[in-house]
C-alpha positions in Angstrom: 82.1 117.8 111.1 83.1 120.1 113.8 85.5 122.0 113.5 87.9 122.6 116.5 90.7 125.4 116.4 93.0 126.1 119.6 96.2 128.2 119.6 97.5 127.2 116.4 96.0 123.7 116.0 93.0 122.9 113.4 91.3 119.5 114.6 88.3 117.5 113.5 86.0 114.2 113.3 84.8 112.5 110.1 83.1 109.2 110.0 84.4 106.6 108.3 81.4 105.3 106.1 81.8 109.0 104.7 85.5 109.1 103.8 87.3 106.0 104.0 91.1 105.6 104.7 92.7 106.1 101.2 90.1 108.7 101.1 91.4 111.3 103.5 95.0 109.7 102.9 94.7 110.9 98.9 93.2 114.1 100.6 95.6 115.1 103.3 98.6 114.3 101.5 98.6 117.4 100.0 98.4 119.3 103.1 101.1 118.4 104.0 103.8 120.7 102.9 102.5 123.2 104.9 101.0 121.0 108.0 102.0 118.4 109.8 99.2 116.1 109.5 97.7 113.4 112.4 94.9 111.0 111.2 93.8 109.1 114.4 90.9 105.9 114.3 89.3 106.9 117.9 87.2 104.3 117.6 85.4 101.8 114.0 83.3 104.2 113.3 85.5 107.9 112.6 88.8 109.3 112.4 90.6 112.0 114.4 92.1 115.0 112.6 95.3 117.4 113.5 96.6 120.3 111.2 98.4 121.9 113.1 101.2 124.5 110.6 105.5 123.2 109.6 106.3 127.2 109.6 104.5 129.8 112.5 105.8 132.6 111.0 102.6 133.7 109.6 98.8 133.0 110.8 97.2 130.8 109.7 93.9 131.8 107.8 91.9 128.8 109.5 88.5 129.5 108.0 89.6 129.4 104.6 91.2 126.0 105.1 87.8 124.6 106.2 86.8 125.7 102.7 89.3 124.2 101.4 88.8 121.2 103.1 85.3 120.5 102.8 86.2 121.3 98.5 89.0 119.2 98.7 87.7 116.1 100.8 84.5 116.0 98.2 86.2 115.9 95.8 88.8 112.5 96.6 85.1 111.3 97.4 84.4 111.2 94.1 87.3 110.6 92.6 87.2 107.2 94.9 83.4 106.6 93.6 84.1 106.8 90.2 87.7 104.8 90.7 85.7 102.0 92.4 82.3 102.0 89.5 85.1 102.0 86.7 87.1 99.7 87.7 85.7 96.7 85.9 85.7 98.3 82.5 89.8 99.6 82.6 89.9 95.9 83.7 88.5 95.0 80.5 89.9 97.4 78.2 93.7 96.2 79.3 93.0 92.9 79.3 91.4 93.2 75.3 94.7 95.5 74.9 96.5 92.1 75.3 94.5 89.5 74.5 95.3 88.8 70.5 99.3 90.0 70.8 100.7 88.7 67.7 104.8 88.4 66.7 104.9 91.3 64.0 104.7 89.7 60.7 107.4 90.7 57.3 105.6 92.0 54.7 105.5 90.1 52.1 105.2 92.4 49.0 108.1 94.8 47.5 108.9 97.6 49.6 111.5 99.7 48.0 112.2 103.5 48.3 112.7 106.2 45.7 116.0 107.3 47.6 117.7 103.8 46.9 117.8 102.0 51.0 117.1 98.9 50.9 115.0 97.1 53.6 115.2 94.0 52.7 119.4 94.0 53.1 118.6 94.3 56.8 119.0 90.3 58.9 117.3 90.2 61.5 
């Protein structure tokens, strides 16, 4: 990734094979509270991302933003890898959870309460 700064804007390109669109959107969403984020697909192999501050009152420390951005991209890429790798397991757990659903059975034994409440008196 090559980062370019001009005036009050940071732009960089990202390879689509390295960071898919879903990873970029999940990652860059967290920057929208302080920056206007533009994601442009310049060709089938890369995206161009442009960050522009929403508030011009304070100068932006672009070096810190670049370091944080690189960490976040790696973080969200790893999250996507884990999501993809565990998809089958999650589907199996959900299927298993609902596979043997049975209606609640009423207990056949006598239920008693020392206080005097009788659950048998409740009509369904």
